N, C-alpha and C positions, 0 to 999 in steps of 0.2 A: 562637164562643160563640154560641149561641141566648140568644135572649133568654129562655125556661123558664131557662135554665140562669143565665143572672144574676138574675134574680129567687129560685131557691132556694139561690147561693151565700153562703155564711156561716151555714147554718139543719142542715147536716150536721156532727155532731162528731167529730174526729178523735183518736187519740191520738200523741203525739211523746214517746218512748224511746229510752236511751239505757244507755250499761252507762258504769259507773267505779267505781273500789275503794272499800271497804268503809269505809277510814279519812274519804277526800274526801266521803261521805255522811254518815257523823258529823257531820266538820264544817259540810258543807252544814246538818245539819239545825237543830245548835246555832247557827247565823249565822243561822239562818231565822226560831229561836223568841227568840233574843237581840233581833232586828229588829221581830218582832211576826207573821211573815209564814209562809204553808203555804209548800208548795212550787209549787201550783198560781197561787197568787196571782205570786210571785217571777218561775216559767218563762214566764207571760202575759204579765206585765209588762217582761219582758224581749224577748220576741218581737214585743207593740207598738213598742216602743223602736225595737228593729232594723228594722222594714217602716215603720218612719213615719220614720225615717232622726232618732234623736233627735241632739244634737250629741257629747253624752256617749259614748254607745253607738257612735257611727259612730267615733268618737277611740279609742275601747277595741279597736273591732274591726280598725283602721290596727294598733294594737298588736300583735295577735294575727298579723293577715298580716305584720306585719313578724319576728316572733319565728321563725315556722311558714316563712318566707322559700318560701311558694309561686307567690310573682308578680313578674317582674324590675322591677327599676326604671321603665323606662318601662310596665309597664303600672298601677304605683302614681301615676303621676305623671296616666297619662291617666285612671284611676281616679280622681284626689284632683282634677282639672279638671274631668271631668264632672261631679261632685260643685256644686264650686263655680259652674259654668254654672247647675245644677238652684236652686241657692240663689241665685243672682242674680236669673237670672228671677223668682223666686218672689218673691223680696223688693222687685223692679220693679213687678211685675203686680198684686202682695200676691191672688194666688191663694190659694185655698184647695183643698182634695184635693177635694171635690166638681167644682169648677170645673176643674180639671187632666184630672181625668176623662172629665168631659163634653166636652174638648176632641177627647181621643183618642177619644171614641164618633164624634166628625161627622168626624175625619181615615180613621177605620176605615170608617166610611160610604160616605166621599168614594171611599174606595179600592176598596172593594166595588161600586162606582157604575160606575169604570171596566173 
């Protein structure tokens, strides 16, 4: 990714869509109304929680993955171990998101130089 692409990243709006049944749409709209949210707020919050690995969202995604059985037991264990190692390192060194990104940028630059 070029520097120009990095600078512009996050400024172009993208639409995320999917199909579901009319019944589930009504149930969603009612639940959102009850909770005082609109669809955009809800889905942006869920995407943010998923991307930032919020523990409650991660836990729920594990339930979904287990229910769908798309992953072998070995793959699930490896993913859980990797996530736990990530959390341990993050906690051990108290790194925030920007510091982690900087580390990856430095690694990439060193690989490009080699």
